[in-house]
matplotlib code that plots the C-alpha trace (Angstrom):
import matplotlib.pyplot as plt

x = [-17.1, -16.0, -12.9, -9.8, -9.5, -6.3, -4.6, -5.8, -4.5, -1.1, -0.8, -1.8, 0.8, 3.5, 2.7, 2.7, 6.1, 7.5, 6.6, 8.1, 4.8, 3.3, -0.2, -0.9, 0.1, -2.2, -5.0, -4.7, -4.6, -7.8, -9.6, -9.8, -8.4, -5.0, -6.8, -9.1, -6.1, -4.4, -7.5, -7.7, -4.0, -4.5, -7.8, -9.8, -12.2, -13.7, -12.5, -15.1, -14.8, -14.5, -11.8, -9.9, -9.9, -8.6, -5.9, -4.9, -4.7, -2.5, -0.3, -0.1, -1.1, -3.9, -6.9, -5.8, -2.5, -4.4, -7.0, -4.9, -5.0, -8.8, -8.9, -9.1, -7.0, -4.2, -1.2, -0.1, 0.1, 2.2, 4.4, 5.0, 5.9, 8.4, 9.9, 10.2, 11.9, 14.6, 15.1, 17.7, 19.5, 23.1, 23.9, 24.7, 21.4, 19.5, 21.0, 20.4, 16.7, 16.1, 17.5, 15.4, 12.3, 13.0, 13.3, 10.2, 8.2, 9.4, 8.4, 5.0, 4.3, 5.4, 3.3, 0.3, 0.7, 0.8, -2.1, -4.3, -3.3, -4.2, -7.5, -8.5, -7.6, -9.8]
y = [5.4, 5.0, 2.8, 4.5, 2.6, 4.4, 3.2, -0.3, -0.2, 1.0, -1.8, -4.3, -2.8, -3.0, -6.6, -7.5, -5.9, -7.6, -10.9, -9.9, -10.4, -8.3, -6.8, -9.2, -12.2, -11.2, -10.3, -13.7, -15.5, -13.9, -13.8, -10.0, -7.9, -6.3, -2.9, -3.7, -4.7, -1.4, 0.5, -1.4, -0.5, 3.1, 3.3, 4.3, 1.5, 0.0, -3.5, -6.0, -8.2, -11.4, -9.8, -8.5, -11.9, -13.4, -10.8, -11.4, -15.2, -14.8, -12.3, -14.4, -11.5, -11.0, -8.8, -6.8, -6.1, -4.6, -2.8, -1.5, 2.1, 1.9, 0.3, 2.0, -0.6, -1.6, -1.2, -4.9, -4.4, -1.3, -2.9, -5.8, -3.4, -1.7, -5.0, -6.0, -2.7, -3.3, -7.0, -6.6, -3.5, -3.6, -2.0, 1.4, 1.5, 0.4, 3.0, 5.7, 4.7, 4.5, 8.0, 9.2, 7.6, 9.1, 12.6, 12.2, 10.9, 13.9, 16.3, 14.7, 14.9, 18.6, 19.3, 17.6, 19.6, 22.9, 21.8, 21.0, 24.3, 26.3, 24.4, 25.2, 28.9, 29.2]
z = [2.9, -0.7, -1.1, -2.4, -5.7, -6.6, -3.4, -4.0, -7.6, -6.4, -4.0, -6.7, -9.0, -6.2, -5.4, -9.1, -9.7, -6.6, -8.2, -11.5, -13.4, -16.1, -16.2, -19.1, -17.1, -14.2, -16.6, -18.3, -14.9, -13.7, -17.1, -17.6, -20.4, -20.0, -20.4, -17.5, -15.4, -16.3, -15.3, -11.9, -11.2, -12.0, -10.0, -13.1, -12.6, -9.5, -8.9, -7.9, -4.9, -6.9, -9.1, -6.1, -4.5, -7.7, -7.9, -4.3, -4.9, -8.1, -6.3, -3.1, -0.9, 1.5, 0.9, 3.9, 2.1, -0.8, 1.3, 4.2, 3.0, 3.3, 6.8, 10.1, 11.8, 9.5, 11.9, 11.5, 7.7, 7.9, 10.6, 8.3, 5.4, 7.6, 8.7, 5.0, 4.2, 6.8, 6.0, 3.3, 4.8, 5.9, 9.3, 7.8, 5.9, 8.9, 11.2, 8.6, 8.1, 11.9, 12.4, 9.5, 10.9, 14.4, 12.9, 10.8, 13.8, 15.9, 13.2, 12.8, 16.5, 16.7, 13.6, 15.2, 18.4, 16.4, 14.3, 17.3, 19.0, 15.9, 15.5, 19.0, 18.6, 15.5]

ax = plt.figure().add_subplot(projection="3d")
ax.plot(x, y, z, "-o")
ax.set_aspect("equal")
plt.show()
């Protein structure tokens, strides 16, 4: 399976922005050009394992955090992301988001049932 370099790049970008760092700062810290860092974040280039490790260390994130879209079992990462999303919510925001998630989950499951039924009928 070929890694999804675009998804990896997006996660790198999100982690970098959360830290308030520029691409130039990260590039300098890991000894690559800013253009190469840009290409990593956009998924235009394949990031090497040593570079990915360096990026994770500079961004203070785990490799799992950067690769979770490529892993079969990444539940714990996504649960952590959900927890972080709720962390700074007031009660109104929290209730709203929980209601939204419940609706989305119900719709997903209804859709899955229909999709399976249609697939069997084909």
